[in-house]
C-alpha positions in Angstrom: 0.1 0.1 -0.4 1.2 3.6 -1.1 0.0 6.7 1.0 -0.1 10.4 -0.1 0.7 12.1 2.2 0.8 15.9 2.6 4.1 17.0 4.9 2.0 20.3 5.7 3.5 24.0 5.5 7.0 23.0 7.5 6.9 22.9 11.3 6.7 19.0 12.1 3.1 19.6 14.2 1.4 20.9 11.4 1.3 17.5 9.7 -2.2 16.1 10.6 -2.6 13.6 13.1 -3.0 11.2 10.5 0.2 11.9 8.0 2.2 11.4 11.5 0.9 8.0 12.0 1.4 7.0 8.9 4.7 8.2 8.9 4.8 6.8 12.2 4.2 2.9 10.8 5.4 3.3 7.4 8.8 0.8 6.3 9.2 3.2 3.2 9.2 6.6 2.9 10.0 8.8 -0.1 10.3 12.6 0.5 10.6 15.6 -1.5 13.7 16.3 0.0 14.1 19.8 -1.5 11.2 21.5 -0.2 9.8 19.2 2.9 11.0 19.9 6.5 13.8 16.8 7.3 12.9 17.5 11.2 9.3 15.3 9.9 11.7 12.0 9.4 12.2 11.9 12.9 8.3 10.5 13.1 9.8 7.4 10.7 10.4 4.0 13.0 14.4 2.7 13.0 14.6 0.4 10.4 12.0 2.4 8.3 13.6 2.9 4.5 14.1 6.7 3.3 14.3 8.2 0.1 14.7 11.8 -0.6 12.5 11.7 -4.1 14.8 15.3 -5.1 17.4 12.9 -6.2 15.5 10.7 -8.2 13.3 10.5 -11.0 9.4 9.2 -11.7 10.7 5.6 -13.2 13.0 5.6 -10.5 10.4 6.5 -7.5 7.6 4.3 -8.9 10.6 1.5 -8.5 10.8 1.7 -4.6 7.0 1.6 -4.9 7.4 -1.2 -6.2 9.7 -3.2 -4.8 8.2 -2.0 -1.2 4.9 -3.1 -2.5 6.6 -6.5 -3.6 8.0 -6.7 -0.5 4.9 -6.7 1.6 5.5 -3.2 3.0 3.6 0.3 3.5 5.1 3.2 1.9 4.6 7.1 2.4 5.3 9.0 -0.4 5.8 13.0 1.4 4.9 15.7 -0.4 5.4 19.3 1.0 2.2 21.6 1.8 -0.5 19.5 0.2 -0.1 17.1 -2.5 -3.0 18.3 -4.6 -1.5 21.4 -5.3 1.7 21.4 -7.6 2.6 18.3 -6.1 3.2 16.0 -9.7 0.9 13.1 -8.1 -1.0 11.9 -10.6 1.4 10.9 -12.9 2.7 8.7 -10.0 -0.7 7.4 -9.4 -1.1 6.7 -13.1 1.6 4.6 -12.6 0.7 2.7 -9.3 -2.7 2.2 -11.3 -0.4 0.2 -14.3 0.7 -2.2 -11.8 -2.3 -2.8 -9.7 -0.5 -1.1 -6.8 -3.5 0.5 -4.7 -2.9 3.9 -2.4 -4.7 6.4 -0.9 -4.4 10.7 -0.1 -3.9 11.7 3.2 -4.4 16.5 2.9 -1.9 18.3 4.2 -1.7 21.9 5.0 -0.9 24.1 2.0 1.9 26.7 2.1 -0.8 29.6 0.8 -2.6 28.6 5.1 0.7 29.0 6.6 1.2 31.9 5.1 -2.6 33.3 6.0 -1.8 32.0 9.4 1.3 33.7 9.8 0.2 37.1 9.5 -3.4 36.2 10.6 -5.2 37.2 7.6 -8.2 36.3 6.2 -8.5 35.9 2.6 -12.7 36.0 1.9 -13.4 39.3 3.5 -17.1 40.5 2.7 -17.0 42.9 0.6 -13.4 42.9 -0.2 -12.9 39.5 -2.1 -14.5 36.0 -1.7 -12.8 34.4 -3.8 -9.0 32.9 -3.7 -6.5 32.3 -6.5 -3.7 29.8 -6.5 -1.3 30.2 -9.2 2.5 30.2 -10.3 4.2 32.1 -12.8 5.0 30.6 -16.4 9.1 28.9 -15.5 10.1 25.3 -16.5 6.9 24.5 -17.0 4.5 26.4 -18.6 0.8 27.4 -18.0 -2.3 27.7 -19.8 -3.0 31.0 -21.7 -5.7 31.1 -20.4 -4.4 30.9 -17.1 -2.5 33.9 -17.4 -1.7 36.6 -14.5 -3.7 39.1 -16.2 -6.2 37.3 -16.6 -6.6 36.5 -12.6 -5.6 40.1 -11.6 -8.4 41.0 -13.8 -10.4 39.7 -10.8 -9.1 41.8 -8.3 -9.6 38.8 -6.0 -7.3 37.7 -3.5 -4.3 36.1 -4.8 -1.2 33.5 -3.7 1.5 32.8 -6.2 3.2 30.1 -5.3 7.1 28.9 -7.2 7.6 32.7 -9.0 9.4 33.9 -6.5 12.7 34.5 -8.7 10.7 36.5 -11.5 8.9 38.9 -9.4 9.4 42.3 -11.6 8.0 40.5 -14.0 4.9 39.2 -11.8 4.5 42.7 -10.8 4.0 44.3 -14.5 1.6 41.2 -15.2 -0.3 42.0 -12.2 -0.3 45.6 -12.8 -1.0 45.0 -16.5 -4.1 42.5 -15.4 -6.0 45.1 -13.3 -4.2 45.4 -9.7 -2.9 48.8 -9.0 0.8 49.6 -8.4 -0.2 50.2 -4.5 -2.1 47.3 -4.2 -0.9 45.5 -1.3 0.9 42.4 -1.3 3.3 39.9 1.1 6.4 37.6 0.6 6.1 35.0 2.6 9.6 33.0 3.2 9.2 29.5 4.5 5.9 30.3 6.1 5.2 28.1 9.8 9.3 27.1 9.7 11.9 28.6 12.3 13.3 30.7 10.0 10.2 32.3 8.7 10.0 36.0 7.1 7.4 37.9 6.1 6.9 41.3 4.5 3.9 43.4 3.4 4.5 45.6 0.8 2.7 46.6 -2.4 2.2 45.1 -5.5 5.1 47.5 -7.4 7.6 46.7 -4.7 7.5 43.1 -4.9 10.8 43.0 -6.4 12.9 45.4 -4.2 11.2 44.1 -1.1 12.8 40.2 -1.6 16.2 41.9 -2.9 16.3 44.1 0.1 15.8 41.2 2.4 17.6 38.4 0.0 15.0 36.5 -0.5 15.0 34.4 -3.9 12.9 31.6 -3.6 11.4 29.7 -1.5 8.5 32.3 -0.9 4.4 32.9 -1.7 3.6 36.0 -3.0 -0.1 37.3 -1.4 -2.2 40.1 -3.4 -5.1 42.0 -2.7 -6.7 44.2 -0.3 -7.4 41.9 2.0 -4.1 42.1 3.1 -4.8 45.5 4.4 -7.7 44.6 6.3 -9.1 48.3 6.4 -12.6 48.4 5.2 -14.8 45.6 5.1 -18.0 44.3 5.4 -19.0 42.3 9.0 -20.0 39.2 8.0 -24.2 38.7 7.7 -24.1 35.3 9.8 -23.0 36.8 13.2 -25.6 40.3 12.6 -28.3 40.1 15.3 -31.0 41.5 12.5 -29.5 37.8 10.7 -31.7 34.2 11.5 -29.5 31.0 11.0 -31.3 27.4 11.5 -29.4 27.7 14.9 -30.6 31.4 16.1 -33.1 33.3 15.4 -32.8 37.0 14.9 -32.9 38.9 17.8 -35.7 42.3 17.6 -33.8 45.9 17.0 
């Protein structure tokens, strides 16, 4: 059996209880060494086989899983954050399907939620934004044309931009071209929830200079939107005294 486990945002205690227990019981762990906090490997039992997938090809990863399955062992494939976001898990699952190897997924906390928690932010402020766009810039892996930064920026919704720290100058230009103002609040969060976390509030127009000033070149998430300043928003109707719900009747004014 293979378990795809989301490692969470970085802090070892932000993995789910289920994910922690799967790590403790695994006979083999294949972890994304370039991003997963190695402290999570402390949950592994003695004698567990541990492999860093940063040094492996897809075929080599599948080969390790197949051998473990043939030997009657349990494998945990440990991905950063939540594996459903930029985790490249579908291609692994398709290969396991071909081999007749069973697998399950255990979700994790993605970086955008760790970053919001670190800054005490709410993405979906009434009257400001009720949507969160999770995206990234084109790099060595392309992005569909209809999902360009400009097209998403046109919505002026809350946005979390992954895997784009090395292209912040271009990101600013494209965000502004799409519809955000130069002065729209932005944030750069480096290694959210890790001990070495750094976070900086800036604007869309000052993303690159802010990152350069603090030596941030990778492993950071960019947040964009007026939710960051949270200076003007509507209170939730759910808790308004004149609003009835299944559990509470409206109070007379």
